[in-house]
Every structure is written in C-alpha cells, then in structure tokens.
C-alpha positions in Angstrom: -0.1 -0.3 0.1 3.1 2.2 0.3 3.8 2.0 -2.8 0.7 2.7 -4.1 0.6 5.8 -1.3 4.0 7.6 -2.6 3.2 6.9 -6.3 -0.2 8.8 -5.8 1.8 11.8 -4.2 4.8 11.9 -6.5 1.3 12.3 -9.6 0.0 14.8 -7.1 3.1 17.0 -6.8 3.8 17.3 -10.6 0.0 18.2 -10.6 0.9 21.3 -8.5 3.9 21.8 -10.1 2.4 22.2 -13.5 -0.6 24.2 -11.4 1.5 26.5 -10.0 3.6 27.3 -13.6 0.3 28.3 -15.4 -0.4 30.4 -12.4 2.6 31.9 -12.6 1.7 32.2 -16.6 -1.0 33.9 -15.9 -3.3 31.2 -16.8 -5.0 30.0 -14.0 -8.5 28.7 -14.2 -11.2 28.1 -11.0 -9.4 24.9 -9.3 -11.5 21.9 -8.0 -8.9 20.0 -5.9 -10.6 16.2 -4.2 -10.9 16.3 -0.6 -10.9 13.0 -0.5 -7.0 10.6 0.2 -5.9 9.0 -2.3 -6.3 5.8 -2.0 -10.5 6.2 -2.1 -10.1 8.8 -4.4 -8.5 5.8 -6.9 -10.4 3.8 -6.6 -13.7 6.0 -7.3 -11.7 6.9 -9.8 -11.3 3.5 -11.3 -14.6 2.5 -10.8 -15.9 5.8 -12.4 -13.3 4.8 -15.6 -14.8 1.4 -16.0 -18.8 2.7 -16.1 -17.2 4.8 -18.8 -16.1 1.6 -21.1 -19.2 -0.3 -20.1 -21.5 2.8 -21.4 -19.7 3.1 -24.7 -19.1 -0.4 -25.2 -23.3 -0.7 -24.5 -24.0 2.2 -27.0 -21.5 0.5 -29.5 -23.3 -2.8 -28.9 -26.5 -1.2 -29.4 -26.2 0.3 -32.6 -24.2 -2.6 -34.0 -27.5 -5.3 -33.0 -30.6 -2.3 -33.5 -28.9 -0.8 -36.1 -32.4 0.5 -38.8 -32.2 -1.5 -42.6 -30.9 1.2 -45.5 
C-alpha cells in the first residue's frame, strides 16, 4: 500500500507544479481539488473509468445490433 501512496503523492506533486507554472503564466482557471485521501479517490476514479467503458461498449453494441435497415 505504501508504494501506491508514494506514486499517488508523486503524481499530485507533479500536478501541483504544473498548476503553479500555469498560475505564473497567467493561465490559471477555477480549481477543483479533491478533498479525499488518495486510495478512495483512486478507487472511485477506477470505478468511473470502468463505468465509462461499459457505457461506451453498450452504445456500440446497441448501434451494431439495432441499426435501422437501409
């Protein structure tokens, strides 16, 4: 678990540096920061990715199976 946390903290650090660079260039915008700890945030992110992929697959299957005849 510690290795996963280290990787997530490193990625957040890189993101923070990128945001600071954007602020220095005057290109900052509204920021939405997650107020969750790393592991639950990772789990919810992976679940949303799986849901998105299932939704995409269902849409493709729907249009392949139920397309209107020409």
